[in-house]
C-alpha positions, 0 to 999 in steps of 0.5 A: 500500500502506498501512502494515502491521505484523507484530507477534509476542507472546512470553512466557517463554523458559526451560528451567526454568518454575518460575523465571520468570513466572506459575506458573499452568496458563494460562501453560504453553502460552506458555513456549518453551525457549531452543532453540525461541525461537532457532528462531523468531528464525532464521525471523524473520531470514529475512524481508527486514524486520528487527525495530524499535521502534514509536517508530521507525516513520514512521506516515504512510508506506506500508511494512512493519515487524516488531515483537517483543513480550514480555508479563508481565515474567517474569525470563526477559525478560533472556535474551530481550532479550540474544538480541535484542541479539546480533542487533542487534534491539530489542524491547518488554517489557510489565510487570505492575507489581504483580509487580515484584520478586517471585520469578519476575518482573523487579525494578527493576534488571532493567527498567532494564537492558532500558531501557538496552539500548534495548528499549521498556518498557510496561505490561501492567496493574498486576494482570493481571486474568483477563478485562480487558474485563469490568472497568468503564471506571473499573477499566480506567483505574485499571489502566493509570494505576497501571502507567504511573505506576510505570514512568514513575517507575522509568525517569524517562521517560513510559510510552507503550505497553501491551499488553492482558492476556489479549488480549481486547479491546472498544471499552471496553478500547481507549478506556481505553488511549487515555484513559490516554494511551498512544500505542501499544496492542497486542492479540493479534488478528493484524491487519497494519494498525494503527488509531487510537482517538483519539490511540492507535495500536492494533496487532495481534500473532500470539501464539507458543505452544509448538506454533507451528512456526518455519516458521509464524512465518517465513511470517508474518514475510514478511507471508503468512498473516495473513488466515487467522490472523485468521479463526481467532482470530475464530472462537475469540473467538466461541466463547469469548463465546457462553457467558460462564459457561463461559468464566469457569469455564475462565479461573478454572481456568487461573489456578490454580497449575500447579506 
């Protein structure tokens, strides 16, 4: 057996959507209530494997691992991180650095708190472009490097990990991540087996949404159902890319404010 990594992607955890994260239509499906989030964590806790940090893995060993990740850097990340800590787990928090200190996002003190609790802090780009893969390679690299430099300066430590905004990937996106110097790059393609792009190890993740049953998360945490999840994701990706103008229009509508 080669190494398999079951990664899960969460966003906001809140009873008050106005208090945290992006205030746009496209963000609504990714918000979980604390109760729903706890149900998902309980399902994960039923797995024989416990969540860990990506930097702790022996990447040359044939083994299975669970990774919990959180995108955007909304203020609710503090509560999500505390819930992980209560269970003795550590997670990965990917920050949109251009939003640091704004009303619904973490400030520098909050990011340092997460880091001090043992959670990994990474980049989710600087401005979170709506369709990251449509940027030029130079613009992608600037997004990564600006964000990584800000995080490194804030924490006094290198920024080694990133997650792709919007989850849409292309060879150019992965090459830009590698060129930026990240050791670890996360997508939202539900793939179990990491792969290498130059010196960067790329991981898939399953995106947990409002309608995701905890039983589904529990199944995936036991390394079941990933092939089907990847097939569904790829069918949707083909549909999105088949009519680019329509896809861009839909994304622009979802980027509008929800409240």
